[in-house]
C-alpha positions as CSV (number, residue, x, y, z in Angstrom):
1,Q,0.0,0.0,0.0
2,V,1.2,3.5,-0.8
3,Q,2.3,5.6,2.2
4,V,2.5,9.4,2.1
5,T,4.6,11.7,4.2
6,E,4.3,15.5,4.4
7,T,7.1,18.0,5.2
8,G,7.4,21.7,5.3
9,G,5.1,22.9,8.0
10,S,6.3,25.9,10.0
11,V,5.4,29.1,11.8
12,V,5.3,32.0,9.4
13,Q,4.1,35.6,9.5
14,V,1.1,37.0,7.8
15,G,1.7,37.6,4.1
16,K,4.6,35.2,3.9
17,S,4.9,32.1,1.7
18,L,5.4,28.5,2.6
19,R,6.0,25.3,0.6
20,L,4.7,22.0,1.7
21,S,5.9,18.7,0.1
22,C,4.3,15.3,0.0
23,T,6.2,12.2,-1.0
24,A,4.5,8.9,-1.7
25,S,6.2,5.5,-1.3
26,G,5.5,2.7,-3.7
27,P,5.0,2.9,-7.5
28,A,3.5,6.0,-8.9
29,S,1.6,3.9,-11.4
30,T,-0.7,2.9,-8.5
31,I,-1.6,6.5,-7.7
32,R,-4.5,8.2,-9.5
33,A,-4.4,11.5,-7.6
34,M,-2.8,13.2,-4.7
35,G,-4.5,15.9,-2.7
36,W,-4.1,18.3,0.2
37,F,-6.6,18.8,3.0
38,R,-6.4,20.9,6.1
39,Q,-7.9,20.8,9.5
40,G,-8.1,24.1,11.4
41,P,-8.0,24.5,15.2
42,G,-11.2,23.4,16.9
43,K,-12.4,21.7,13.8
44,E,-11.7,18.1,14.6
45,N,-13.3,15.7,12.2
46,E,-13.6,18.5,9.6
47,R,-11.0,18.2,6.9
48,E,-11.3,21.0,4.3
49,W,-10.1,20.2,0.8
50,V,-7.4,22.6,-0.5
51,A,-6.2,21.3,-3.8
52,A,-5.4,18.1,-5.7
53,I,-3.6,16.9,-8.8
54,V,-4.7,14.0,-10.9
55,F,-1.8,12.0,-12.3
56,G,-2.0,12.3,-16.0
57,G,-4.4,15.2,-15.5
58,G,-4.5,18.7,-14.2
59,P,-4.6,20.4,-10.9
60,F,-7.8,21.2,-9.1
61,Y,-8.4,23.8,-6.3
62,A,-11.1,24.7,-3.8
63,D,-12.5,28.0,-5.0
64,S,-11.2,29.8,-1.9
65,M,-7.7,28.5,-2.4
66,R,-7.0,29.0,-6.1
67,D,-5.7,32.6,-5.9
68,R,-3.0,31.9,-3.3
69,F,-2.2,28.2,-3.5
70,T,-0.5,26.2,-6.3
71,I,-0.2,22.5,-6.4
72,S,2.3,20.8,-8.7
73,R,3.9,17.5,-9.3
74,E,7.6,17.9,-8.6
75,T,8.7,14.3,-9.3
76,E,7.0,11.1,-10.0
77,N,6.1,10.6,-6.4
78,T,6.3,14.1,-4.9
79,V,3.6,16.8,-4.9
80,V,4.2,20.3,-3.7
81,L,1.8,22.8,-2.3
82,Q,3.1,26.4,-2.7
83,M,1.2,28.8,-0.5
84,S,1.5,32.5,-0.7
85,D,0.1,35.6,1.1
86,L,-0.7,33.4,4.1
87,R,-3.3,34.6,6.6
88,P,-4.1,33.6,10.1
89,E,-7.1,31.6,8.9
90,D,-4.7,29.4,7.0
91,T,-3.4,28.0,10.3
92,A,-4.1,24.3,10.3
93,I,-2.7,20.9,10.1
94,Y,-2.2,20.1,6.5
95,Y,-2.7,16.5,5.3
96,C,-1.6,14.9,2.1
97,A,-3.5,12.0,0.7
98,A,-3.2,9.6,-2.2
99,A,-6.0,7.9,-4.1
100,T,-5.1,4.5,-5.4
101,R,-8.4,2.6,-5.9
102,T,-8.7,1.2,-9.4
103,W,-12.5,1.5,-9.9
104,G,-14.8,4.4,-10.5
105,N,-14.0,8.1,-10.7
106,V,-12.1,9.9,-8.0
107,D,-13.7,13.0,-6.6
108,V,-10.6,14.9,-5.8
109,G,-12.4,17.1,-3.3
110,T,-13.8,14.2,-1.3
111,A,-11.7,12.9,1.6
112,D,-13.4,9.5,1.4
113,D,-12.0,9.0,-2.1
114,Y,-8.4,8.9,-0.8
115,D,-7.1,5.8,0.9
116,S,-3.7,6.7,2.0
117,W,-3.1,9.6,4.4
118,G,-0.1,11.2,5.9
119,R,0.2,12.3,9.6
120,G,-0.1,15.9,8.7
121,T,2.2,18.9,9.1
122,Q,1.4,22.0,11.2
123,V,1.2,25.4,9.6
124,T,0.8,28.3,11.9
125,V,0.4,31.9,10.5
126,S,1.1,34.5,13.1
127,S,0.0,38.1,12.9
């Protein structure tokens, strides 16, 4: 089974940029999409979709994220989330996930469609 690991979380000031990286173990051929979700403070059990990239397809963004966040596939197994103009409300644990199931379509904005999750990386934006 594919395992994913996130890196790059940090404490940053308002308006700054931050780059998160997610690396998946195992063959990239088994991965259909990789996505980023976030869970803000006090929002346990609520993971907000941020962005995703379909392998062999394009990037997708939540409407509120597309102006400041960019997702890209840096290597065969690594996806990067570049975040700019960070705001206090961006403070959250950011999770990376991979979708590997072989049947049906993958709704990249739906957490249940991903089957491998990382442990998360903390991003704190201070004012």
